[in-house]
All heavy atoms as an XYZ file, in Angstrom:
953
protein
N     124.998     98.507     87.841
C     123.585     98.688     88.144
C     122.873     97.342     88.092
O     123.312     96.428     87.422
C     122.961     99.636     87.134
C     123.277    101.096     87.422
S     122.129    102.183     86.634
C     123.217    102.939     85.459
N     121.757     97.292     88.772
C     121.030     96.027     88.817
C     119.699     96.132     88.077
O     119.345     97.176     87.549
C     120.828     95.591     90.273
C     120.014     96.592     91.065
O     119.116     97.233     90.532
N     120.302     96.714     92.342
N     118.980     95.029     88.057
C     117.721     94.954     87.321
C     116.658     95.899     87.872
O     115.858     96.441     87.123
C     117.194     93.526     87.343
C     118.147     92.574     86.685
O     118.988     92.971     85.886
N     118.040     91.301     87.027
N     116.660     96.105     89.185
C     115.687     97.016     89.779
C     115.955     98.454     89.343
O     115.026     99.220     89.087
C     115.699     96.893     91.309
C     114.576     97.584     92.055
C     113.208     97.141     91.557
C     114.699     97.334     93.547
N     117.229     98.819     89.214
C     117.566    100.160     88.712
C     117.096    100.334     87.271
O     116.568    101.378     86.902
C     119.072    100.404     88.811
C     119.545    100.684     90.221
C     118.881    101.927     90.822
O     118.801    102.967     90.148
O     118.431    101.842     91.979
N     117.323     99.301     86.455
C     116.859     99.345     85.063
C     115.347     99.474     85.011
O     114.808    100.249     84.213
C     117.329     98.098     84.313
C     116.857     97.961     82.867
C     117.255     99.162     82.013
C     117.407     96.673     82.263
N     114.659     98.753     85.873
C     113.206     98.856     85.954
C     112.781    100.291     86.247
O     111.899    100.839     85.598
C     112.674     97.904     87.030
C     111.172     97.975     87.302
C     110.374     97.457     86.112
C     110.827     97.190     88.558
N     113.438    100.905     87.225
C     113.099    102.287     87.594
C     113.364    103.253     86.450
O     112.575    104.178     86.214
C     113.879    102.700     88.836
C     113.420    101.971     90.089
C     114.274    102.332     91.279
C     113.910    101.522     92.501
N     114.778    101.818     93.645
N     114.462    103.069     85.734
C     114.790    103.928     84.589
C     113.692    103.832     83.534
O     113.218    104.840     83.010
C     116.166    103.538     83.996
C     117.284    103.928     84.958
C     116.373    104.168     82.617
C     118.631    103.294     84.642
N     113.286    102.605     83.223
C     112.274    102.395     82.193
C     110.906    102.927     82.621
O     110.197    103.549     81.820
C     112.188    100.912     81.838
N     110.540    102.721     83.869
C     109.248    103.216     84.362
C     109.234    104.743     84.364
O     108.255    105.369     83.961
C     108.930    102.651     85.761
C     107.767    103.383     86.415
C     108.624    101.161     85.667
N     110.328    105.359     84.787
C     110.405    106.826     84.782
C     110.295    107.362     83.358
O     109.611    108.360     83.110
C     111.682    107.320     85.435
C     111.763    108.846     85.441
C     112.896    109.391     86.229
C     112.980    110.894     86.277
N     112.118    111.664     85.416
N     110.947    106.702     82.413
C     110.870    107.124     81.012
C     109.433    107.056     80.503
O     108.959    107.977     79.824
C     111.787    106.256     80.148
N     108.722    105.981     80.842
C     107.325    105.848     80.443
C     106.478    106.941     81.085
O     105.649    107.572     80.422
C     106.799    104.466     80.822
N     106.724    107.185     82.357
C     105.983    108.227     83.077
C     106.255    109.610     82.488
O     105.346    110.425     82.370
C     106.366    108.182     84.559
C     105.509    109.096     85.408
O     104.266    108.933     85.387
O     106.076    109.973     86.081
N     107.496    109.853     82.084
C     107.857    111.148     81.486
C     107.092    111.419     80.196
O     106.859    112.571     79.839
C     109.359    111.220     81.205
C     110.187    111.371     82.475
O     109.607    111.637     83.555
O     111.423    111.206     82.389
N     106.718    110.368     79.496
C     105.950    110.511     78.245
C     104.457    110.291     78.468
O     103.706    110.054     77.535
C     106.489    109.559     77.169
C     107.871    109.929     76.682
C     107.871    111.304     76.045
C     109.254    111.715     75.610
N     109.269    113.049     75.033
N     104.051    110.381     79.712
C     102.647    110.315     80.103
C     101.966    108.976     79.775
O     100.783    108.939     79.406
C     101.850    111.453     79.488
C     102.434    112.827     79.718
C     101.527    113.655     80.564
N     101.908    115.060     80.627
C     102.772    115.562     81.489
N     103.388    114.777     82.327
N     103.028    116.850     81.528
N     102.731    107.897     79.912
C     102.125    106.573     79.767
C     101.063    106.412     80.839
O     101.197    106.936     81.943
C     103.188    105.489     79.908
N     100.018    105.691     80.519
C      98.919    105.512     81.456
C      98.945    104.123     82.076
O      99.359    103.157     81.446
C      97.588    105.758     80.749
C      97.459    107.213     80.313
C      96.062    107.573     79.872
O      95.109    106.825     80.182
O      95.928    108.616     79.214
N      98.483    104.065     83.319
C      98.310    102.807     84.055
C      99.570    101.942     83.986
O      99.531    100.795     83.553
C      97.086    102.063     83.511
C      96.589    100.997     84.471
O      97.042    100.988     85.645
O      95.778    100.164     84.056
N     100.684    102.500     84.425
C     101.965    101.794     84.400
C     101.981    100.752     85.516
O     101.756    101.073     86.674
C     103.151    102.760     84.587
C     103.138    103.854     83.513
C     104.477    101.998     84.568
C     104.107    104.999     83.787
N     102.253     99.519     85.127
C     102.330     98.419     86.080
C     103.678     97.730     85.902
O     104.096     97.458     84.769
C     101.195     97.405     85.849
C      99.842     98.043     86.130
C     101.386     96.161     86.701
C      98.664     97.168     85.788
N     104.349     97.466     87.003
C     105.596     96.703     86.978
C     105.359     95.395     87.716
O     104.930     95.403     88.870
C     106.721     97.498     87.628
N     105.611     94.287     87.041
C     105.393     92.966     87.622
C     106.728     92.298     87.911
O     107.627     92.302     87.059
C     104.597     92.080     86.656
C     103.206     92.568     86.265
C     102.597     91.627     85.237
C     102.308     92.682     87.479
N     106.839     91.728     89.085
C     108.031     90.967     89.446
C     107.834     89.542     88.940
O     107.020     88.791     89.461
C     108.229     90.983     90.962
C     109.515     90.325     91.385
O     109.998     89.396     90.744
N     110.075     90.809     92.474
N     108.601     89.179     87.917
C     108.426     87.888     87.252
C     109.423     86.829     87.728
O     109.465     85.728     87.185
C     108.549     88.070     85.736
C     107.544     89.047     85.148
S     105.828     88.573     85.423
C     105.704     87.168     84.326
N     110.210     87.161     88.752
C     111.192     86.201     89.263
C     110.476     84.947     89.750
O     109.524     85.014     90.508
C     111.998     86.821     90.402
C     112.881     87.968     89.963
C     113.572     88.605     91.147
C     114.362     89.825     90.717
N     114.900     90.565     91.857
N     110.928     83.804     89.276
C     110.323     82.543     89.658
C     109.056     82.209     88.897
O     108.496     81.133     89.068
N     108.584     83.124     88.056
C     107.369     82.899     87.278
C     107.700     82.729     85.802
O     107.158     81.868     85.131
C     106.374     84.072     87.470
C     105.942     84.149     88.935
C     105.174     83.934     86.544
C     105.164     85.380     89.287
N     108.622     83.561     85.320
C     109.005     83.532     83.912
C     110.511     83.389     83.772
O     111.268     84.006     84.527
C     108.547     84.830     83.226
O     109.079     84.917     81.926
N     110.923     82.609     82.810
C     112.350     82.482     82.518
C     112.820     83.592     81.581
O     114.007     83.778     81.383
C     112.633     81.121     81.881
C     112.299     79.910     82.740
C     112.494     78.629     81.946
C     113.138     79.896     84.000
N     111.889     84.333     81.024
C     112.200     85.356     80.034
C     112.844     86.591     80.668
O     113.813     87.125     80.160
C     110.923     85.774     79.266
C     110.374     84.575     78.493
C     111.195     86.932     78.331
C     108.999     84.785     77.932
N     112.288     87.057     81.775
C     112.763     88.296     82.390
C     112.432     88.314     83.872
O     111.548     87.596     84.337
C     112.107     89.501     81.703
N     113.141     89.177     84.613
C     112.853     89.368     86.036
C     111.676     90.301     86.253
O     110.960     90.191     87.248
C     114.080     89.926     86.754
C     115.183     88.897     86.911
O     114.919     87.687     86.723
O     116.316     89.297     87.229
N     111.497     91.267     85.328
C     110.421     92.253     85.472
C     109.732     92.484     84.137
O     110.389     92.509     83.090
C     110.961     93.596     85.973
C     111.593     93.517     87.328
C     112.982     93.476     87.472
C     110.820     93.483     88.482
C     113.575     93.397     88.722
C     111.407     93.405     89.735
C     112.786     93.367     89.849
O     113.356     93.282     91.078
N     108.434     92.668     84.186
C     107.644     93.120     83.044
C     107.084     94.492     83.393
O     106.638     94.711     84.531
C     106.454     92.204     82.765
C     106.761     90.963     81.982
C     108.029     90.659     81.528
C     105.736     90.074     81.691
C     108.286     89.504     80.808
C     105.973     88.920     80.972
C     107.245     88.639     80.525
N     107.095     95.372     82.425
C     106.411     96.656     82.545
C     105.271     96.618     81.545
O     105.457     96.228     80.392
C     107.338     97.837     82.212
C     108.539     97.863     83.157
C     106.556     99.159     82.260
C     109.629     98.830     82.729
N     104.094     97.019     81.992
C     102.923     97.098     81.118
C     102.358     98.508     81.256
O     102.146     98.990     82.371
C     101.851     96.058     81.493
C     102.433     94.644     81.477
C     100.653     96.164     80.549
C     101.526     93.593     82.086
N     102.155     99.162     80.121
C     101.560    100.501     80.131
C     100.903    100.740     78.772
O     101.009     99.921     77.873
C     102.608    101.569     80.428
S     103.917    101.709     79.193
N     100.229    101.879     78.642
C      99.632    102.187     77.350
C      99.623    103.686     77.077
O      99.784    104.502     77.981
C      98.212    101.611     77.230
C      97.184    102.301     78.069
N      96.859    101.877     79.328
C      96.399    103.379     77.826
C      95.907    102.656     79.829
N      95.624    103.585     78.931
N      99.461    103.979     75.802
C      99.280    105.350     75.330
C      97.970    105.428     74.578
O      97.351    104.405     74.270
N      97.556    106.654     74.261
C      96.241    106.849     73.650
C      96.288    107.099     72.152
O      95.245    107.255     71.527
C      95.515    107.998     74.350
C      95.206    107.649     75.785
O      94.661    106.590     76.063
N      95.583    108.504     76.703
N      97.477    107.155     71.578
C      97.616    107.352     70.134
C      98.870    106.630     69.665
O      99.747    106.304     70.470
C      97.723    108.841     69.793
O      98.967    109.356     70.245
N      98.957    106.402     68.362
C     100.140    105.757     67.801
C     101.396    106.549     68.148
O     102.414    105.984     68.537
C     100.031    105.642     66.281
C      98.943    104.666     65.837
O      98.287    104.053     66.706
O      98.766    104.520     64.617
N     101.318    107.859     67.994
C     102.480    108.726     68.267
C     102.909    108.644     69.728
O     104.096    108.610     70.032
C     102.170    110.185     67.900
C     101.972    110.405     66.425
C     103.265    110.246     65.674
C     103.068    110.577     64.204
N     104.075    109.983     63.367
N     101.946    108.629     70.640
C     102.296    108.550     72.054
C     102.913    107.190     72.385
O     103.892    107.112     73.126
C     101.088    108.805     72.948
C     101.480    108.832     74.423
C     100.314    108.936     75.382
O      99.174    108.654     75.020
N     100.602    109.306     76.616
N     102.367    106.124     71.833
C     102.914    104.783     72.070
C     104.368    104.734     71.588
O     105.254    104.237     72.287
C     102.042    103.713     71.375
C     102.708    102.355     71.384
C     100.667    103.636     72.042
N     104.625    105.284     70.407
C     105.990    105.312     69.877
C     106.899    106.184     70.735
O     108.051    105.829     70.976
C     105.988    105.795     68.430
C     105.413    104.775     67.476
C     105.274    105.304     66.059
O     105.080    106.493     65.830
N     105.364    104.393     65.090
N     106.393    107.314     71.201
C     107.200    108.207     72.035
C     107.586    107.533     73.352
O     108.725    107.674     73.819
C     106.443    109.511     72.307
N     106.662    106.801     73.950
C     106.947    106.082     75.201
C     108.049    105.053     74.961
O     109.031    104.991     75.712
C     105.675    105.400     75.742
C     104.635    106.448     76.161
C     106.006    104.470     76.913
C     103.224    105.880     76.341
N     107.897    104.261     73.915
C     108.878    103.207     73.616
C     110.248    103.809     73.310
O     111.279    103.317     73.793
C     108.394    102.360     72.447
N     110.257    104.874     72.538
C     111.521    105.522     72.173
C     112.232    106.077     73.405
O     113.441    105.933     73.563
C     111.249    106.632     71.161
C     112.484    107.290     70.611
C     112.139    108.324     69.551
C     113.396    108.969     69.025
N     113.109    110.067     68.111
N     111.476    106.684     74.289
C     112.043    107.246     75.523
C     112.615    106.140     76.414
O     113.705    106.296     76.987
C     110.975    108.039     76.273
C     111.481    108.767     77.488
C     112.236    110.068     77.185
O     112.399    110.420     76.001
O     112.666    110.721     78.143
N     111.917    105.040     76.540
C     112.413    103.924     77.348
C     113.728    103.406     76.774
O     114.690    103.172     77.514
C     111.380    102.789     77.398
C     110.132    103.137     78.176
S     108.888    101.844     77.996
C     108.914    101.175     79.639
N     113.769    103.228     75.478
C     114.969    102.729     74.803
C     116.139    103.696     74.991
O     117.241    103.295     75.375
C     114.665    102.528     73.316
C     115.844    102.058     72.485
C     115.440    101.958     71.013
C     116.551    101.456     70.134
N     117.676    102.365     70.020
N     115.893    104.979     74.750
C     116.962    105.976     74.838
C     117.499    106.119     76.260
O     118.711    106.205     76.466
C     116.471    107.323     74.313
C     116.309    107.334     72.808
C     115.711    108.626     72.270
O     115.337    109.527     73.078
O     115.593    108.738     71.031
N     116.615    106.153     77.242
C     117.060    106.317     78.633
C     117.864    105.112     79.112
O     118.840    105.262     79.840
C     115.875    106.580     79.571
C     115.191    107.899     79.324
C     116.130    109.074     79.508
C     115.419    110.386     79.277
N     116.303    111.532     79.299
N     117.461    103.917     78.707
C     118.218    102.710     79.076
C     119.608    102.747     78.439
O     120.614    102.469     79.102
C     117.464    101.464     78.648
N     119.671    103.123     77.173
C     120.963    103.197     76.482
C     121.867    104.263     77.096
O     123.073    104.048     77.233
C     120.754    103.468     74.991
C     120.188    102.278     74.248
C     119.819    102.564     72.799
O     119.604    103.743     72.443
O     119.723    101.592     72.036
N     121.282    105.400     77.482
C     122.062    106.469     78.116
C     122.727    105.999     79.400
O     123.802    106.470     79.763
C     121.170    107.679     78.430
C     120.802    108.514     77.244
C     119.794    109.607     77.585
O     119.552    109.879     78.798
O     119.234    110.189     76.643
N     122.084    105.057     80.086
C     122.625    104.532     81.339
C     123.518    103.305     81.122
O     123.930    102.656     82.081
C     121.492    104.196     82.303
C     120.693    105.403     82.747
C     121.550    106.411     83.487
O     122.376    106.057     84.326
N     121.380    107.688     83.163
N     123.797    102.978     79.862
C     124.726    101.903     79.551
C     124.114    100.514     79.410
O     124.840     99.528     79.334
N     122.798    100.433     79.363
C     122.136     99.141     79.192
C     121.990     98.820     77.710
O     121.789     99.708     76.893
C     120.751     99.136     79.847
C     120.805     99.144     81.345
C     120.636    100.321     82.064
C     121.028     97.966     82.048
C     120.686    100.329     83.445
C     121.072     97.968     83.440
C     120.897     99.148     84.121
O     120.947     99.153     85.483
N     122.074     97.534     77.391
C     121.845     97.068     76.031
C     120.355     96.897     75.796
O     119.672     96.268     76.606
C     122.502     95.703     75.800
C     123.948     95.823     75.378
O     124.341     96.912     74.919
O     124.679     94.832     75.512
N     119.874     97.447     74.699
C     118.507     97.187     74.277
C     118.605     96.074     73.255
O     119.146     96.256     72.172
C     117.844     98.447     73.683
C     116.444     98.132     73.188
C     117.815     99.562     74.724
N     118.136     94.913     73.632
C     118.307     93.731     72.787
C     117.438     93.762     71.545
O     117.844     93.351     70.475
C     118.033     92.465     73.582
C     119.040     92.275     74.686
C     118.822     90.994     75.410
N     119.828     90.846     76.445
C     119.811     89.892     77.335
N     118.856     88.999     77.322
N     120.759     89.829     78.251
N     116.207     94.249     71.709
C     115.286     94.207     70.578
C     114.090     95.118     70.849
O     113.648     95.257     71.980
C     114.820     92.764     70.394
C     114.104     92.486     69.139
C     113.900     90.969     69.001
N     113.452     90.710     67.673
C     114.186     90.136     66.742
N     115.393     89.732     67.005
N     113.694     89.933     65.551
N     113.570     95.700     69.777
C     112.321     96.453     69.840
C     111.434     95.898     68.728
O     111.837     95.868     67.572
C     112.547     97.969     69.643
C     111.211     98.709     69.608
C     113.442     98.535     70.734
N     110.261     95.441     69.110
C     109.322     94.845     68.142
C     108.039     95.659     68.098
O     107.558     96.115     69.129
C     108.960     93.411     68.543
C     110.111     92.434     68.520
C     110.513     92.021     67.113
O     109.666     92.117     66.193
O     111.670     91.614     66.945
N     107.479     95.831     66.903
C     106.168     96.455     66.742
C     106.171     97.964     66.708
O     105.110     98.579     66.785
N     107.347     98.587     66.573
C     107.422    100.046     66.648
C     106.619    100.721     65.533
O     105.879    101.676     65.784
C     108.881    100.520     66.615
C     109.027    101.995     66.869
C     109.064    102.484     68.164
C     109.106    102.895     65.819
C     109.178    103.842     68.415
C     109.227    104.256     66.055
C     109.263    104.734     67.358
N     106.755    100.242     64.303
C     106.079    100.898     63.178
C     104.559    100.817     63.273
O     103.861    101.778     62.941
C     106.549    100.303     61.849
C     108.010    100.641     61.555
O     108.514    101.651     62.097
O     108.649     99.884     60.790
N     104.048     99.681     63.747
C     102.600     99.523     63.865
C     102.047    100.289     65.067
O     100.905    100.716     65.054
C     102.226     98.041     63.991
C     102.569     97.215     62.769
C     104.038     96.770     62.758
O     104.736     96.914     63.788
O     104.492     96.286     61.713
N     102.836    100.409     66.115
C     102.488    101.183     67.319
C     101.200    100.704     67.991
O     100.459    101.492     68.553
C     102.412    102.676     67.007
N     100.938     99.414     67.934
C      99.779     98.861     68.630
C     100.213     98.126     69.893
O      99.547     98.188     70.916
C      98.986     97.911     67.721
C      98.562     98.511     66.388
C      97.811     99.804     66.503
N      96.494     99.619     67.077
C      95.654    100.617     67.363
N      96.000    101.851     67.133
N      94.487    100.360     67.894
N     101.328     97.420     69.801
C     101.933     96.724     70.941
C     103.424     96.712     70.668
O     103.897     95.972     69.821
C     101.378     95.324     71.078
C     101.970     94.468     72.171
C     102.973     94.793     73.040
C     101.595     93.128     72.508
N     103.234     93.747     73.896
C     102.405     92.711     73.589
C     100.649     92.249     72.004
C     102.294     91.455     74.165
C     100.548     90.990     72.586
C     101.357     90.608     73.660
N     104.145     97.556     71.369
C     105.594     97.612     71.201
C     106.228     96.880     72.372
O     105.920     97.151     73.534
C     106.111     99.065     71.130
C     105.450     99.805     69.967
C     107.636     99.075     70.986
C     105.829    101.285     69.883
N     107.111     95.954     72.039
C     107.836     95.203     73.053
C     109.286     95.674     73.039
O     109.913     95.703     71.991
C     107.763     93.701     72.747
C     108.409     92.825     73.808
C     107.494     91.676     74.145
C     109.749     92.313     73.339
N     109.779     96.105     74.192
C     111.167     96.540     74.324
C     111.871     95.544     75.229
O     111.537     95.418     76.411
C     111.277     97.970     74.911
C     110.468     98.951     74.066
C     112.732     98.430     74.965
C     109.319     99.528     74.780
N     112.826     94.815     74.656
C     113.575     93.800     75.398
C     114.853     94.432     75.929
O     115.786     94.692     75.180
C     113.883     92.619     74.481
C     114.617     91.493     75.198
O     115.011     91.661     76.367
O     114.807     90.429     74.564
N     114.881     94.679     77.228
C     116.040     95.268     77.891
C     116.826     94.202     78.643
O     117.595     94.515     79.549
C     115.583     96.368     78.854
C     114.766     97.510     78.234
C     114.107     98.349     79.314
C     115.638     98.359     77.346
N     116.615     92.962     78.284
C     117.285     91.860     78.981
C     116.412     91.346     80.106
O     115.420     90.673     79.867
N     116.772     91.693     81.334
C     116.012     91.218     82.494
C     114.757     92.038     82.760
O     113.993     91.733     83.672
C     116.897     91.200     83.735
C     117.940     90.096     83.658
O     117.633     89.033     83.091
O     119.058     90.298     84.159
N     114.541     93.076     81.966
C     113.322     93.870     82.024
C     112.725     93.897     80.617
O     113.413     94.232     79.658
C     113.593     95.317     82.503
C     112.313     96.145     82.459
C     114.187     95.318     83.907
N     111.463     93.515     80.509
C     110.764     93.551     79.225
C     109.573     94.482     79.380
O     108.760     94.315     80.288
C     110.304     92.145     78.789
C     109.451     92.224     77.529
C     111.506     91.242     78.562
N     109.502     95.477     78.487
C     108.419     96.454     78.545
C     107.418     96.194     77.429
O     107.799     95.955     76.281
C     108.981     97.865     78.435
N     106.147     96.245     77.786
C     105.046     96.097     76.839
C     104.321     97.441     76.803
O     103.672     97.814     77.780
C     104.073     95.006     77.301
C     104.717     93.675     77.489
N     104.794     92.739     76.486
C     105.332     93.116     78.569
C     105.410     91.658     76.937
N     105.750     91.868     78.202
N     104.437     98.142     75.683
C     103.782     99.442     75.533
C     102.648     99.263     74.531
O     102.880     99.009     73.351
C     104.764    100.533     75.051
C     104.063    101.883     74.988
C     105.994    100.594     75.953
N     101.444     99.366     75.028
C     100.262     99.106     74.219
C      99.573    100.384     73.778
O      99.672    101.417     74.439
C      99.222     98.315     75.036
C      99.568     96.884     75.272
C     100.182     96.486     76.454
C      99.260     95.923     74.329
C     100.485     95.153     76.687
C      99.548     94.591     74.556
C     100.158     94.204     75.728
N      98.803    100.269     72.705
C      97.762    101.239     72.392
C      96.588    100.825     73.277
O      96.419     99.643     73.574
C      97.396    101.152     70.902
C      96.678    102.351     70.391
N      95.363    102.592     70.685
C      97.099    103.375     69.612
C      94.989    103.717     70.099
N      96.035    104.218     69.448
N      95.792    101.760     73.709
C      94.736    101.495     74.699
C      93.884    100.261     74.359
O      93.671     99.393     75.197
C      93.826    102.712     74.858
C      92.706    102.488     75.871
C      91.743    103.645     75.944
N      92.343    104.835     76.504
C      92.477    105.079     77.801
N      92.078    104.181     78.680
N      93.002    106.200     78.224
N      93.388    100.172     73.116
C      92.493     99.054     72.768
C      93.210     97.709     72.855
O      92.639     96.716     73.305
C      91.921     99.225     71.354
C      90.998    100.411     71.184
C      91.738    101.698     70.863
O      92.828    101.646     70.255
O      91.233    102.760     71.242
N      94.444     97.658     72.406
C      95.189     96.405     72.445
C      95.451     95.957     73.875
O      95.433     94.763     74.171
C      96.510     96.537     71.691
C      96.452     96.131     70.250
C      95.538     97.004     69.392
O      95.317     98.184     69.696
O      95.025     96.484     68.411
N      95.691     96.901     74.739
C      95.956     96.527     76.131
C      94.769     95.811     76.748
O      94.912     94.775     77.389
C      96.318     97.748     76.966
C      96.652     97.338     78.392
C      97.140     98.470     79.206
N      97.559     98.010     80.524
C      98.157     98.769     81.378
N      98.453    100.019     81.074
N      98.497     98.307     82.567
N      93.587     96.347     76.549
C      92.420     95.702     77.136
C      92.125     94.367     76.447
O      91.658     93.430     77.086
C      91.205     96.621     77.095
O      90.884     96.966     75.763
N      92.436     94.261     75.169
C      92.205     93.007     74.444
C      93.135     91.892     74.948
O      92.690     90.794     75.248
C      92.401     93.220     72.940
C      92.229     91.962     72.137
C      90.956     91.487     71.836
C      93.330     91.255     71.680
C      90.780     90.309     71.109
C      93.171     90.084     70.946
C      91.902     89.623     70.657
O      91.747     88.467     69.941
N      94.424     92.176     75.041
C      95.391     91.145     75.434
C      95.434     90.914     76.945
O      95.766     89.832     77.398
C      96.786     91.473     74.900
C      96.867     91.304     73.413
C      96.873     92.393     72.574
C      96.916     90.035     72.844
C      96.930     92.239     71.195
C      96.969     89.865     71.475
C      96.980     90.978     70.657
O      97.025     90.813     69.301
N      95.140     91.938     77.712
C      94.986     91.844     79.168
C      96.098     91.025     79.833
O      95.832     90.017     80.507
C      93.609     91.270     79.497
C      93.204     91.540     80.921
O      93.956     92.161     81.689
N      92.027     91.085     81.300
N      97.335     91.450     79.637
C      98.471     90.730     80.213
C      98.446     90.712     81.738
O      98.953     89.786     82.353
C      99.793     91.355     79.746
C     100.148     91.185     78.275
C     101.551     91.707     78.024
C     100.029     89.752     77.812
N      97.828     91.724     82.338
C      97.730     91.741     83.795
C      96.985     90.511     84.302
O      97.346     89.940     85.326
C      97.000     93.000     84.295
C      97.712     94.294     84.034
C      97.334     94.964     82.725
O      96.998     94.267     81.748
O      97.373     96.195     82.661
N      95.959     90.098     83.590
C      95.202     88.909     83.989
C      96.010     87.640     83.704
O      96.057     86.725     84.523
C      93.860     88.849     83.272
C      92.949     87.756     83.811
C      91.552     87.817     83.207
N      91.562     87.791     81.761
C      91.535     86.670     81.027
N      91.493     85.505     81.613
N      91.540     86.739     79.715
N      96.685     87.628     82.547
C      97.504     86.480     82.183
C      98.592     86.216     83.219
O      98.869     85.082     83.582
C      98.123     86.707     80.801
C      99.028     85.604     80.272
C      98.233     84.335     80.021
C      99.717     86.068     79.004
N      99.216     87.294     83.705
C     100.286     87.185     84.700
C      99.783     87.622     86.069
O     100.517     88.189     86.864
C     101.480     88.044     84.280
C     102.078     87.585     82.991
C     101.991     88.216     81.792
C     102.831     86.396     82.764
N     102.642     87.492     80.831
C     103.172     86.369     81.401
C     103.246     85.347     83.576
C     103.913     85.342     80.837
C     103.978     84.322     83.010
C     104.303     84.322     81.659
N      98.530     87.311     86.372
C      97.893     87.745     87.610
C      98.551     87.257     88.886
O      98.383     87.861     89.941
N      99.326     86.176     88.800
C      99.983     85.664     90.000
C     101.303     86.369     90.292
O     101.915     86.130     91.327
C     100.198     84.156     89.886
C     100.914     83.745     88.608
O     100.952     84.548     87.661
O     101.427     82.608     88.556
N     101.725     87.261     89.408
C     102.989     87.980     89.615
C     102.778     89.155     90.563
O     101.839     89.937     90.400
C     103.531     88.489     88.284
N     103.651     89.305     91.569
C     103.522     90.448     92.471
C     103.871     91.761     91.767
O     104.727     91.788     90.877
C     104.521     90.151     93.587
C     105.404     89.073     93.092
C     104.728     88.391     91.952
N     103.210     92.821     92.165
C     103.468     94.145     91.610
C     104.643     94.791     92.342
O     104.755     94.664     93.560
C     102.233     95.036     91.740
C     101.115     94.631     90.846
N     100.461     95.508     90.036
C     100.524     93.427     90.609
C      99.528     94.882     89.346
N      99.548     93.606     89.693
N     105.491     95.474     91.591
C     106.568     96.269     92.171
C     106.071     97.705     92.276
O     105.559     98.251     91.293
C     107.818     96.240     91.273
C     108.580     94.956     91.305
C     109.296     94.710     92.620
O     109.827     95.669     93.221
O     109.325     93.554     93.053
N     106.220     98.307     93.415
C     105.737     99.677     93.624
C     106.840    100.676     93.292
O     107.468    101.234     94.180
C     105.256     99.846     95.057
C     104.592    101.184     95.265
O     104.196    101.833     94.271
O     104.474    101.606     96.422
N     107.092    100.874     92.000
C     108.134    101.822     91.593
C     107.578    103.211     91.340
O     108.302    104.189     91.388
C     108.918    101.319     90.365
C     109.756    100.120     90.719
C     107.988    101.000     89.219
N     106.286    103.315     91.091
C     105.703    104.630     90.818
C     105.727    105.537     92.029
O     105.933    106.732     91.897
C     104.271    104.466     90.308
C     104.135    104.030     88.855
C     102.665    103.816     88.513
C     104.741    105.036     87.924
N     105.524    104.990     93.216
C     105.530    105.830     94.413
C     106.900    106.481     94.624
O     106.989    107.600     95.098
C     105.124    105.024     95.641
O     106.067    103.988     95.883
N     107.957    105.770     94.232
C     109.301    106.347     94.357
C     109.501    107.498     93.378
O     110.213    108.452     93.675
C     110.361    105.280     94.084
C     110.412    104.210     95.153
C     111.469    103.168     94.853
O     112.506    103.518     94.277
O     111.243    101.999     95.220
N     108.875    107.428     92.227
C     109.003    108.499     91.232
C     108.313    109.773     91.716
O     108.757    110.873     91.410
C     108.375    108.087     89.899
C     108.999    106.923     89.157
C     108.241    106.655     87.877
C     110.464    107.191     88.840
N     107.225    109.609     92.436
C     106.425    110.759     92.855
C     106.890    111.360     94.182
O     106.344    112.343     94.636
C     104.952    110.350     92.951
C     104.407    109.914     91.620
O     104.793    110.441     90.579
N     103.519    108.934     91.626
N     107.897    110.749     94.809
C     108.331    111.273     96.100
C     109.453    112.264     95.959
O     110.024    112.467     94.948
C     108.761    110.125     97.003
O     109.795    109.372     96.431
């Protein structure tokens, strides 16, 4: 499987747990850290944790290594390092505060949500 497949798995997992405003950024040529960033948020600590847990479990089920999960207990900003895909799962207030979409505003968006809904 490739990085785009991993991206789709992670985005679908977030969508399954009702993550809001899911954005996938193509970071190729912009960041050395990962090929794709996923940014989304939940409205409660429990929902943020559920989104992160689902992303981790679905990636592992498909044979991907989850390198690291940071911030799970605090549930304000959970970072899931899937290698070439890094997911940022925020609590609503933290997302607007850190505004990663603006920070990485030059990154093109990947339209993976339309494929999920078709």
